[in-house]
Every structure is written in C-alpha cells, then in structure tokens.
C-alpha positions, -999 to +999 in steps of 0.1 A: +815-369-696+780-355-693+752-375-675+736-383-708+768-400-720+769-425-692+755-459-703+723-467-684+721-433-669+701-415-697+671-408-675+689-393-644+688-357-655+652-361-665+642-377-632+660-349-613+641-323-635+609-341-626+617-342-589+623-304-589+591-297-608+570-320-586+580-302-555+565-270-568+577-249-539+608-234-523+624-269-520+623-274-558+637-239-563+664-245-538+674-279-553+674-264-588+697-235-575+721-259-558+721-282-589+731-252-611+759-243-587+772-279-588+773-277-626+790-243-625+817-257-601+822-288-622+810-288-658+820-325-660+798-336-632+776-367-639+741-368-626+728-402-613+696-414-596+702-439-568+685-454-538+650-454-551+648-417-558+679-397-547+696-372-570+734-379-569+762-358-584+794-377-592+828-371-606+853-399-600+830-409-571+801-393-553+804-356-547+770-352-530+734-362-529+704-340-528+674-350-506+643-330-499+623-332-468+593-312-456+613-285-440+647-287-457+668-295-486+698-316-476+730-318-496+752-346-482+788-347-492+800-384-492+835-374-480+826-341-464+846-348-432+877-347-452+870-314-469+881-280-456+850-259-449+863-224-439+829-208-445+812-233-422+786-244-447+783-279-432+756-277-405+744-313-403+758-348-399+787-332-380+792-361-357+798-386-385+833-399-393+830-395-431+799-375-444+789-339-438+757-322-449+743-288-456+707-284-445+689-255-462+656-243-448+630-221-465+644-186-471+680-196-463+707-188-488+740-207-492+772-187-502+775-197-538+813-192-540+819-212-508+796-240-520+813-242-554+846-244-536+834-274-516+822-291-548+856-285-564+874-298-533+853-330-534+861-336-570+898-330-563+896-355-534+879-381-556+904-375-584+933-381-560+920-415-552+920-404-516+897-421-492+878-401-468+896-394-435+878-403-404+874-369-388+850-367-358+837-332-353+848-315-322 
C-alpha cells in the first residue's frame, strides 16, 4: 500500500516534499537521500505526517521518523534498541530503552546498504508483531 492509498493520508508525501524543498540546503538533500533509501529498502512503505510536522515512515507500525535541526538530520527508529546494528549506524538516543537514532551532520554520509538493512529489520520486527525489547545500551 502506497502512502497515497491510505485514507486521510493523501497529503503526507506532498508535505514531506515541501519540507525537503523548504530547507533548501544540505539538510533537505540529506532528508531526500534517506527517504529514497527507505523507499528502496521497502517499496511498500507508507509515508505519514505526524506530531505537527514530522515525516514518518511506516509499515505495520512506525519504522522511523525524520526530523531536521540546525546542525543535523535525525532519523529515529521507533524500536531501534531491538534491532541489530552491526555497522554501528545508531549514534544517538543510545541510552533509551526502546528507540535509537542516527544523527547526520553536514557532509556526513551514511552507509546505504547498512541503512537499508536497518529499515528492512524494522519492517520485519513490525510484521512479527514483536514489541520492542527493553535494551539499555552499555
């Protein structure tokens, strides 16, 4: 099911497009690149717009959110603490019990294959009906 097929969600992809365009700098380019990787990893992903302006990618539950700040783009995986991250992409929100995030600064690149593997793992966890495990980072 594509984002446009979700009742009441017709505007989410357009709002995400507008957010990317309005940034007009490296943050927009980074968010657009990560969005493209999410769609490559999961062609069935659904885009939503929540919490007064946050892009959200879902498939059987939230995969991740995409927030932009002055000095970073933050991709927060809702159940990130339960995902294996052998490439060590998670570099933020490491002390939480459930979520994990990837902060991307200007000029930083994220390993595309490792990122897509995380997205697919999040989809698999959502599809399994599994709840996020409480994993406190060491």
